[in-house]
Backbone bond lengths (Angstrom), bond angles and torsions (degrees), N, CA, C in turn:
res aa  C-N    CA-C-N  psi(-1)  N-CA   C-N-CA  omega(-1)  CA-C   N-CA-C  phi
1 M - - - 1.445 - - 1.525 109.77 -
2 S 1.306 116.15 136.51 1.453 118.61 -178.58 1.531 110.96 -102.25
3 L 1.312 114.65 152.07 1.463 121.41 178.15 1.525 109.34 -84.99
4 S 1.337 115.49 155.25 1.466 120.83 176.11 1.525 108.35 -70.53
5 I 1.330 115.26 145.93 1.460 122.79 178.98 1.515 108.59 -107.94
6 F 1.325 115.87 131.47 1.468 121.37 175.87 1.525 108.73 -124.56
7 Y 1.328 116.16 129.90 1.459 122.70 175.64 1.534 108.31 -91.54
8 T 1.325 116.75 126.43 1.470 119.00 172.11 1.524 107.18 -79.03
9 P 1.327 117.94 160.94 1.467 118.82 175.58 1.534 111.90 -56.10
10 R 1.336 116.49 -38.76 1.466 119.59 179.58 1.517 111.56 -65.50
11 S 1.326 118.50 -36.98 1.454 120.08 179.03 1.523 110.82 -65.67
12 K 1.330 116.36 -38.17 1.469 119.69 177.39 1.523 110.65 -64.15
13 Q 1.336 116.21 -43.17 1.477 121.00 179.25 1.526 111.46 -62.78
14 T 1.313 116.19 -48.37 1.471 119.38 -175.49 1.519 111.35 -71.08
15 L 1.324 118.26 -33.89 1.471 120.47 174.39 1.520 110.13 -62.86
16 A 1.303 116.76 -45.58 1.473 120.87 178.83 1.527 111.15 -62.89
17 A 1.336 117.35 -38.64 1.451 120.96 -179.03 1.535 111.02 -67.91
18 V 1.330 117.08 -42.95 1.471 120.22 178.40 1.523 109.66 -65.75
19 H 1.342 116.71 -44.39 1.469 120.50 178.55 1.522 111.14 -59.22
20 S 1.318 116.72 -45.16 1.464 121.22 179.44 1.520 111.83 -63.26
21 F 1.320 117.05 -42.85 1.452 121.03 177.72 1.520 111.03 -58.59
22 I 1.330 116.56 -47.90 1.464 120.92 -179.21 1.528 110.26 -63.40
23 Q 1.317 116.25 -42.24 1.471 119.83 179.97 1.521 111.47 -62.62
24 N 1.328 117.10 -44.91 1.465 120.66 -179.62 1.524 112.66 -68.60
25 K 1.316 116.73 -36.57 1.464 121.61 -174.83 1.537 112.02 -86.05
26 F 1.343 117.30 -38.16 1.472 120.22 -170.76 1.531 114.62 -123.61
27 G 1.336 117.47 -8.98 1.458 120.24 176.33 1.520 114.04 103.67
28 T 1.313 114.51 171.34 1.456 122.39 -175.69 1.528 112.10 -66.07
29 K 1.316 117.62 -39.79 1.455 120.23 -178.82 1.528 111.17 -59.87
30 A 1.324 116.61 -45.13 1.470 121.58 179.22 1.529 110.94 -65.83
31 S 1.331 117.33 -41.43 1.472 119.91 -179.92 1.519 111.80 -66.74
32 D 1.335 116.55 -36.28 1.469 120.26 177.08 1.538 110.39 -66.67
33 K 1.329 116.82 -39.49 1.477 120.16 177.21 1.529 110.91 -63.68
34 F 1.331 116.39 -37.31 1.463 120.31 177.49 1.530 110.82 -62.48
35 I 1.324 116.78 -45.31 1.479 120.71 -179.59 1.531 110.12 -61.73
36 I 1.310 117.68 -41.10 1.480 121.38 178.78 1.533 109.14 -62.15
37 K 1.333 118.11 -44.28 1.460 121.24 178.88 1.522 110.77 -65.03
38 A 1.317 116.87 -40.31 1.478 120.30 178.87 1.535 110.06 -63.08
39 E 1.326 117.33 -43.94 1.461 120.94 179.57 1.526 111.57 -62.67
40 K 1.343 116.88 -40.88 1.460 120.97 177.75 1.534 111.08 -62.90
41 T 1.322 115.56 -42.78 1.458 120.20 179.02 1.514 111.37 -63.98
42 I 1.327 117.32 -41.55 1.473 121.15 178.98 1.517 110.56 -64.15
43 K 1.326 118.16 -38.73 1.472 120.98 176.77 1.526 110.01 -64.07
44 L 1.332 117.31 -42.38 1.461 121.41 176.83 1.528 110.75 -59.07
45 V 1.312 115.64 -44.51 1.462 121.55 -179.53 1.536 110.17 -61.84
46 S 1.319 117.83 -38.98 1.464 120.18 -178.55 1.523 111.57 -67.76
47 V 1.328 117.29 -32.76 1.464 121.34 -178.50 1.539 110.99 -87.58
48 H 1.325 116.18 -40.45 1.477 122.42 -177.71 1.526 109.27 -127.10
49 P 1.324 118.17 73.96 1.461 120.89 -172.88 1.524 115.24 -64.38
50 F 1.328 118.12 -21.49 1.467 120.28 -178.96 1.515 112.19 -102.05
51 M 1.301 116.21 15.22 1.463 122.43 -179.39 1.539 111.91 -67.70
52 F 1.304 116.81 -33.16 1.449 121.62 -176.53 1.526 110.81 -98.11
53 K 1.327 115.57 161.90 1.474 120.19 -173.86 1.535 112.93 -70.13
54 A 1.313 114.08 149.12 1.459 121.08 175.17 1.521 109.15 -74.97
55 S 1.314 116.32 147.88 1.463 120.40 178.45 1.510 110.63 -84.74
56 S 1.292 115.77 164.88 1.461 120.29 177.33 1.533 111.57 -80.74
57 I 1.342 117.48 -9.70 1.454 123.19 179.28 1.534 109.69 -70.32
58 D 1.332 114.40 -51.02 1.465 121.77 -171.09 1.525 105.89 -159.70
59 D 1.321 118.08 135.08 1.456 119.34 -177.55 1.529 113.21 -69.60
60 R 1.335 118.07 -13.27 1.471 120.96 174.23 1.521 111.32 -84.61
61 V 1.337 118.35 -14.36 1.448 122.81 178.53 1.533 107.80 -95.92
62 R 1.327 115.30 128.57 1.452 120.41 -177.56 1.527 109.56 -121.66
63 I 1.327 115.78 162.39 1.460 121.54 -176.14 1.524 109.01 -124.71
64 A 1.323 115.69 119.05 1.470 121.59 178.22 1.525 108.21 -105.38
65 L 1.295 116.51 129.64 1.470 121.30 177.25 1.521 108.08 -85.10
66 I 1.340 116.34 119.18 1.468 121.30 178.69 1.514 109.15 -89.78
67 T 1.321 115.28 -52.55 1.466 122.30 172.60 1.526 105.87 -135.10
68 K 1.306 116.05 175.82 1.466 119.12 178.44 1.526 110.60 -59.90
69 Q 1.311 117.28 -27.79 1.466 121.42 -176.30 1.529 114.24 -96.25
70 T 1.338 118.55 -13.74 1.465 120.43 -172.08 1.530 112.13 -134.71
71 S 1.339 114.62 135.21 1.467 121.69 176.45 1.523 110.21 -122.77
72 L 1.306 114.48 158.88 1.459 122.26 176.15 1.521 107.75 -117.44
73 F 1.326 117.10 126.47 1.450 122.56 174.98 1.531 106.69 -99.92
74 Y 1.315 116.43 131.32 1.457 120.41 -178.87 1.532 111.54 -145.69
75 R 1.319 116.18 157.88 1.474 122.92 -179.78 1.527 108.05 -117.31
76 V 1.318 115.42 136.01 1.457 121.58 -179.22 1.536 109.36 -104.08
77 T 1.330 115.67 132.22 1.460 121.06 171.77 1.538 106.45 -116.15
78 D 1.332 117.06 -176.98 1.454 120.67 -179.60 1.527 113.24 -63.41
79 T 1.334 116.12 -31.57 1.469 119.45 -173.98 1.513 115.20 -120.20
80 S 1.341 116.56 -5.89 1.467 117.65 -174.19 1.523 112.38 -153.69
81 V 1.321 113.39 169.77 1.457 122.33 174.63 1.523 106.48 -122.46
82 H 1.328 116.59 128.78 1.459 121.50 178.37 1.521 108.07 -108.10
83 L 1.328 115.48 116.82 1.455 120.27 177.38 1.511 107.13 -76.73
84 L 1.328 116.42 120.55 1.470 120.80 -174.99 1.519 111.91 -88.85
85 F 1.342 116.36 -54.67 1.465 119.39 177.63 1.521 110.37 -167.65
86 F 1.326 114.86 158.78 1.454 122.90 174.59 1.517 106.40 -100.17
87 W 1.344 115.85 141.98 1.457 119.85 -172.47 1.531 110.24 -129.85
88 D 1.333 115.85 129.45 1.464 122.05 172.14 1.525 106.46 -78.76
89 N 1.314 117.16 112.51 1.472 121.94 -174.84 1.525 113.64 -64.10
90 R 1.297 117.53 -10.43 1.477 119.99 177.97 1.508 111.93 -84.17
91 Q 1.327 118.97 -5.71 1.457 123.64 178.67 1.522 111.15 -83.03
92 E 1.319 115.06 161.96 1.473 119.62 172.15 1.525 108.13 -67.24
93 P 1.294 118.91 140.50 1.465 120.65 -176.98 1.522 115.02 -80.11
94 I 1.317 116.51 73.21 1.470 121.83 173.77 1.495 106.47 -94.85
95 L 1.304 117.06 107.04 1.451 120.83 -173.58 1.520 111.45 -96.90
96 P 1.354 116.04 139.06 1.460 118.69 -177.22 1.515 111.54 -76.77
97 K 1.347 115.80 160.81 1.447 121.31 174.18 1.525 107.94 -85.40
98 Y 1.303 116.79 152.98 1.458 120.89 -179.66 1.476 110.34 -107.67
């Protein structure tokens, strides 16, 4: 059984920003491949929410690697998964407060 997935406003913003960056830098084909990988990772998270490592921020927040350059931070509850934000791993790790 899979958990419900909820996108936070920040996750929508950061997904769009990463997608736009890839599209501008590498083209539509690369950005489309990124979206496919992100969707596959989100499906994995919904079915196996504890598959990825816990973050040092909070043990309920986990980090899924989408590509070598991009990670997804998400929080697991009893009935759902909340996508918090997408992160370009090449950035400095300034993590937001929840």
